[in-house]
C-alpha positions in Angstrom: -24.4 -52.7 -90.1 -27.7 -50.8 -89.6 -30.1 -49.7 -92.3 -32.6 -46.9 -92.3 -36.3 -46.3 -93.1 -37.0 -48.2 -96.3 -34.2 -50.8 -96.3 -34.5 -53.9 -94.1 -31.8 -54.8 -91.5 -28.7 -56.8 -92.3 -27.5 -59.5 -89.8 -24.6 -58.9 -87.5 -21.1 -58.7 -88.9 -18.8 -61.3 -87.5 -15.3 -59.9 -87.1 -13.7 -63.3 -86.5 -14.9 -65.0 -89.7 -15.2 -61.7 -91.6 -18.6 -62.7 -92.9 -22.2 -61.6 -92.6 -25.5 -62.6 -94.2 -28.6 -60.7 -95.2 -31.5 -60.9 -92.8 -33.6 -61.0 -95.9 -33.2 -60.3 -99.6 -35.8 -57.9 -100.9 -36.5 -55.7 -103.9 -34.3 -53.1 -102.2 -31.1 -54.9 -101.1 -30.1 -57.6 -103.6 -26.7 -58.6 -102.2 -24.0 -57.5 -99.8 -20.3 -58.4 -99.8 -17.2 -57.3 -97.9 -13.9 -56.4 -99.4 -10.6 -56.3 -97.4 -8.4 -53.2 -97.6 -4.6 -53.2 -98.2 -3.7 -54.4 -94.7 -6.4 -57.1 -94.6 -9.0 -55.3 -92.5 -12.5 -55.9 -93.7 -13.8 -52.3 -93.6 -15.6 -51.9 -96.9 -19.1 -53.2 -97.6 -20.6 -53.3 -101.1 -24.3 -53.2 -101.4 -26.2 -54.0 -104.6 -29.5 -52.0 -104.5 -32.5 -52.0 -106.7 -34.7 -48.9 -106.6 -38.4 -49.6 -107.1 -40.2 -48.1 -110.1 -41.4 -44.6 -109.4 -39.0 -44.1 -106.5 -36.1 -41.6 -107.1 -34.2 -42.0 -103.8 -33.4 -44.8 -101.4 -32.1 -44.0 -98.0 -29.7 -46.3 -96.2 -27.8 -45.5 -93.0 -24.6 -47.4 -92.9 -22.6 -47.7 -89.7 -18.8 -47.9 -90.2 -18.5 -49.8 -86.9 -20.7 -52.9 -87.4 -18.9 -55.2 -85.1 -18.4 -55.5 -81.3 -15.1 -54.3 -79.8 -13.2 -54.3 -76.5 -11.3 -51.4 -75.1 -8.4 -53.2 -73.4 -7.3 -50.1 -71.3 -8.8 -50.9 -67.9 -9.2 -47.3 -66.7 -9.4 -44.9 -69.6 -11.4 -42.4 -67.4 -8.5 -41.6 -65.1 -10.5 -42.8 -62.0 -8.3 -42.4 -58.9 -6.4 -39.4 -60.3 -5.9 -36.4 -57.9 -4.8 -32.9 -58.9 -1.6 -31.5 -57.5 2.2 -31.3 -58.1 3.0 -34.0 -59.1 -0.5 -35.2 -58.3 -1.7 -38.8 -58.2 -2.2 -40.8 -61.4 -3.6 -44.3 -62.2 -1.5 -44.2 -65.4 2.2 -44.2 -65.9 3.2 -40.6 -66.8 6.9 -40.1 -67.6 7.9 -36.5 -66.9 11.7 -37.0 -67.4 13.4 -34.2 -65.4 10.5 -31.8 -65.9 8.1 -30.7 -63.2 4.6 -32.4 -63.6 1.4 -31.0 -62.3 -2.0 -32.6 -62.7 -4.1 -29.5 -63.2 -7.6 -30.7 -63.8 -9.8 -33.9 -64.2 -13.2 -33.7 -65.9 -15.3 -34.3 -69.0 -15.6 -32.4 -72.3 -17.5 -32.9 -75.5 -15.0 -33.5 -78.3 -15.2 -32.1 -81.8 -16.8 -35.4 -83.0 -19.6 -35.1 -80.3 -18.1 -37.7 -77.9 -18.2 -37.0 -74.2 -14.6 -37.6 -73.2 -13.1 -38.1 -69.7 -9.9 -36.2 -69.5 -6.9 -35.2 -67.4 -5.0 -31.9 -67.9 -1.2 -32.3 -67.2 1.3 -29.4 -67.2 5.0 -30.0 -67.9 7.6 -27.3 -67.1 11.4 -27.2 -67.1 14.5 -27.8 -69.2 15.3 -31.4 -70.2 18.9 -32.5 -70.2 18.3 -34.9 -73.1 16.4 -34.9 -76.3 13.5 -37.3 -75.5 9.8 -37.3 -74.9 7.4 -37.0 -72.0 4.7 -39.7 -72.3 1.6 -41.4 -71.0 1.0 -45.1 -70.7 -2.6 -45.6 -69.8 -2.1 -49.4 -69.6 0.9 -51.3 -68.3 3.5 -52.9 -70.6 2.6 -56.4 -69.4 -1.2 -56.2 -69.3 -2.7 -56.6 -72.8 -1.5 -59.9 -74.3 -0.8 -59.9 -78.1 1.0 -62.0 -80.7 2.5 -61.4 -84.1 -0.1 -61.3 -87.0 -2.8 -59.5 -85.0 -4.2 -56.1 -86.0 -4.4 -53.5 -83.2 -5.5 -49.9 -83.1 -4.5 -47.2 -80.5 -6.4 -43.9 -80.1 -6.7 -40.9 -77.8 -8.3 -37.5 -77.6 -5.9 -34.6 -77.3 -6.2 -30.8 -76.8 -3.6 -28.1 -75.9 -4.8 -26.1 -72.9 -1.8 -23.8 -72.8 1.6 -23.9 -74.5 3.7 -20.7 -74.1 6.7 -23.0 -74.7 5.3 -25.9 -76.7 6.7 -29.3 -77.4 8.1 -30.1 -80.8 5.1 -32.2 -81.6 3.0 -35.1 -80.2 2.2 -38.6 -81.2 0.1 -41.6 -80.4 1.7 -45.0 -80.8 0.7 -48.7 -80.9 3.7 -50.5 -79.4 4.8 -54.1 -79.4 6.3 -55.3 -76.2 8.3 -58.4 -75.1 7.2 -60.8 -72.4 9.2 -58.7 -70.0 7.5 -55.5 -71.1 10.5 -54.3 -73.1 9.9 -52.1 -76.2 10.2 -53.8 -79.6 8.7 -51.6 -82.4 5.7 -49.4 -82.9 3.5 -47.6 -85.4 2.6 -44.0 -84.7 0.6 -40.9 -85.8 2.4 -37.6 -85.3 0.3 -34.5 -84.7 0.5 -30.9 -83.7 -1.5 -30.5 -80.5 -4.8 -28.9 -81.5 -6.9 -26.2 -79.8 -10.0 -28.4 -79.9 -10.4 -31.9 -78.4 -9.5 -34.1 -81.3 -9.1 -37.9 -81.7 -5.9 -39.3 -83.1 -5.2 -43.0 -83.9 -2.8 -45.4 -85.4 -3.0 -49.1 -86.3 -0.4 -51.8 -86.6 -0.3 -55.4 -87.8 2.1 -56.9 -85.2 5.1 -58.5 -86.8 7.8 -59.1 -84.3 8.0 -62.8 -83.3 9.0 -61.7 -79.7 5.8 -59.7 -79.3 3.9 -60.8 -76.1 2.1 -57.5 -75.2 0.8 -54.4 -76.8 0.5 -50.8 -75.4 -1.0 -47.4 -76.2 1.5 -44.6 -75.8 0.8 -40.8 -76.0 3.9 -38.7 -76.1 5.3 -35.2 -76.7 8.8 -34.7 -78.0 11.2 -32.3 -76.3 14.7 -31.2 -77.0 17.7 -31.0 -74.7 18.5 -27.5 -73.3 15.1 -25.9 -74.3 12.8 -24.5 -71.7 9.2 -25.9 -71.9 5.9 -25.0 -70.3 2.8 -26.7 -71.8 -0.4 -28.2 -70.5 -2.1 -30.9 -72.5 -5.6 -32.5 -72.2 -5.5 -36.3 -72.6 -8.8 -38.0 -72.9 -10.4 -41.5 -73.2 -7.5 -43.5 -74.7 -8.5 -46.7 -76.4 -6.7 -49.9 -77.4 -8.6 -52.5 -79.5 -8.0 -55.5 -81.7 -9.2 -56.4 -85.2 -9.8 -52.9 -86.5 -7.8 -50.4 -88.5 -9.9 -47.4 -87.3 -11.0 -46.6 -83.7 -14.5 -47.6 -82.9 -16.7 -45.1 -80.9 -15.2 -44.5 -77.5 -15.7 -47.2 -74.9 -15.5 -46.0 -71.3 -13.7 -48.1 -68.8 -13.1 -47.6 -65.0 -12.0 -51.0 -63.6 -11.2 -53.4 -66.4 -11.5 -53.9 -70.1 -15.0 -53.4 -71.5 -16.7 -55.0 -74.5 -19.3 -53.1 -76.5 -21.7 -55.3 -78.4 -23.1 -54.9 -81.9 -24.7 -51.6 -82.8 
């Protein structure tokens, strides 16, 4: 947690012990405590402040991401992807029986100011079953996990063209078996937006068979309906011990840890 002009710094937050201490106690900051939310994530900090005599305001810049975090997706930048039909992808992209085209690969500034690495993918055709087309930016037996852990999955999404749009989209945090099989998930459903927007979901893993966790981005489609839509998928993230996504961590060849800010 960082503080501004007239307030001294507070020491680093420890996400493992859920504790921190003040660098110093002054006439400005008297005390600081953390309070867990409903799912046990310590994301609220209470400061007791004393405003000096004659001073009417006290400025404090509080960062909501005080701890370090690791993006467990080894290549969230789509390095190695090649445009074409179907194109080359470093991620698993399930197109069902639709035609897939990787249209473009690049960067864009999202609506929150983040510079996002993206891939644009077009899906066309008529599915024979009601299902979804989806992206798995990390394999189902890569990121180890166990019941009781808190995980967050996030991604940036934007519709590029959708003359025949999907029913909706969602991002999911999935629990997987030791063999990579699907167990259960938490998800956030969304209508694909016209601006590059971040969506996320979190889950406290609870299946005793859970051995791995994945981030899934999907778009629902119905049997017998013709579809033609292009979606921009950017900078997916999968991280532990947070109920909200931390600022984007770029990866190209392995998980990356971002230290305290």
